[in-house]
C-alpha positions as CSV (number, residue, x, y, z in Angstrom):
1,X,0.0,0.0,0.0
2,X,0.9,3.6,-0.3
3,X,2.9,4.7,2.8
4,X,0.9,7.5,4.2
5,X,4.0,9.1,5.7
6,X,5.4,9.4,2.1
7,X,2.4,11.4,0.8
8,X,3.5,14.8,-0.4
9,X,0.6,17.0,-1.4
10,X,3.1,19.5,-2.9
11,X,4.0,17.1,-5.7
12,X,2.0,16.7,-8.9
13,X,-0.2,13.8,-10.0
14,X,0.7,10.4,-8.8
15,X,4.0,11.7,-7.5
16,X,2.0,12.8,-4.4
17,X,1.9,9.1,-3.5
18,X,4.7,7.4,-5.4
19,X,8.3,8.1,-6.2
20,X,9.0,9.4,-9.7
21,X,10.5,6.0,-10.8
22,X,7.4,4.2,-9.4
23,X,5.2,6.5,-11.4
24,X,7.1,5.9,-14.6
25,X,6.9,2.2,-14.2
26,X,3.2,2.2,-13.4
27,X,2.4,4.2,-16.5
28,X,4.6,1.9,-18.6
29,X,2.8,-1.1,-17.3
30,X,-0.6,0.5,-17.9
31,X,0.4,1.1,-21.5
32,X,2.2,-2.1,-22.3
33,X,0.3,-4.5,-19.9
34,X,3.1,-7.1,-19.3
35,X,6.9,-6.5,-19.3
36,X,10.1,-8.0,-18.0
37,X,12.5,-5.9,-15.9
38,X,14.8,-5.8,-18.9
39,X,12.0,-4.4,-21.2
40,X,11.2,-1.8,-18.5
41,X,14.9,-0.9,-18.4
42,X,14.9,-0.4,-22.2
43,X,12.0,2.1,-21.9
44,X,13.7,3.8,-18.9
45,X,17.2,3.9,-20.3
46,X,18.4,6.5,-17.7
47,X,17.7,4.0,-14.9
48,X,20.0,1.1,-14.0
49,X,18.7,-2.4,-14.0
50,X,19.2,-2.5,-10.2
51,X,17.1,0.6,-9.8
52,X,14.3,-0.9,-11.9
53,X,14.5,-4.2,-10.0
54,X,14.3,-2.4,-6.6
55,X,11.4,-0.2,-7.7
56,X,9.6,-3.3,-9.0
57,X,10.1,-5.1,-5.8
58,X,8.6,-2.2,-3.8
59,X,5.6,-2.1,-6.2
60,X,5.1,-5.8,-5.9
61,X,5.4,-5.8,-2.1
62,X,2.9,-2.9,-1.9
63,X,0.4,-4.8,-4.2
64,X,0.3,-2.4,-7.1
65,X,2.3,-4.7,-9.4
66,X,2.2,-8.5,-9.7
67,X,5.1,-10.7,-10.7
68,X,4.6,-14.0,-12.5
69,X,7.1,-16.5,-13.9
70,X,7.4,-16.9,-17.6
71,X,9.0,-20.2,-18.7
72,X,8.0,-19.9,-22.3
73,X,11.6,-20.1,-23.6
74,X,14.7,-21.9,-22.3
75,X,15.2,-19.5,-19.3
76,X,13.0,-18.4,-16.4
77,X,12.1,-14.8,-16.2
78,X,9.6,-12.6,-14.4
79,X,6.8,-10.8,-16.0
80,X,5.4,-7.7,-14.3
81,X,1.8,-6.4,-14.6
82,X,-0.1,-3.6,-12.9
83,X,-2.7,-5.0,-10.5
84,X,-5.1,-2.2,-11.2
85,X,-5.8,0.6,-13.6
86,X,-5.5,4.3,-12.8
87,X,-9.1,4.6,-11.7
88,X,-8.9,1.6,-9.4
89,X,-5.6,3.0,-8.0
90,X,-7.3,6.2,-7.1
91,X,-10.0,4.3,-5.3
92,X,-7.4,2.3,-3.3
93,X,-5.4,5.3,-2.3
94,X,-8.5,7.4,-1.4
95,X,-9.8,4.6,0.8
96,X,-6.5,4.4,2.6
97,X,-6.4,8.1,3.1
98,X,-10.0,8.3,4.3
99,X,-9.5,5.4,6.7
100,X,-6.5,7.2,8.2
101,X,-8.4,10.5,8.5
102,X,-11.3,8.7,10.2
103,X,-8.9,6.9,12.6
104,X,-7.3,10.3,13.5
105,X,-10.3,12.7,13.5
106,X,-13.4,10.5,13.8
107,X,-16.4,10.1,11.6
108,X,-16.9,13.9,11.2
109,X,-14.4,13.5,8.3
110,X,-16.9,11.4,6.4
111,X,-19.5,14.2,6.3
112,X,-16.9,16.6,5.4
113,X,-15.8,14.5,2.4
114,X,-19.4,13.9,1.4
115,X,-19.7,17.5,0.3
116,X,-17.3,16.8,-2.6
117,X,-19.7,14.4,-4.3
118,X,-20.2,15.2,-8.0
C-alpha cells in the first residue's frame, strides 16, 4: 500500500503518493500490460537495472504490481503487470487516506468528504 508518511501534497499527480520511478513504471505497465524488468529498463534507459528491479520489488510488495514466472523459452524470467488501472488505483489510495483520517479525526471526516460528491 501507499505509505501515508510518504504522501507529499506539494507534488503533482501520482508523485503525491509514489516516487518518480514508481510512477514511470506504473504508467509503462498500464500502457504495455506485461513486461520483464529488462524491457522496462529499455524504456527507462536512464535507470540502472538494479534501480528498476528495486522499484519493481517495492511495487510488488505494496500490491500495485504483480510478478509471474514466464517459462516460455529456455530460461526463467519474471513478467510484471499492474494489478489495477489508474481509476482503481485512485479508489485504493482514497480509501486508505480516508481510513487514516477517520482513525485520526473521527467520523466527522466522512460528512466533510461527502460535500465533494459530484
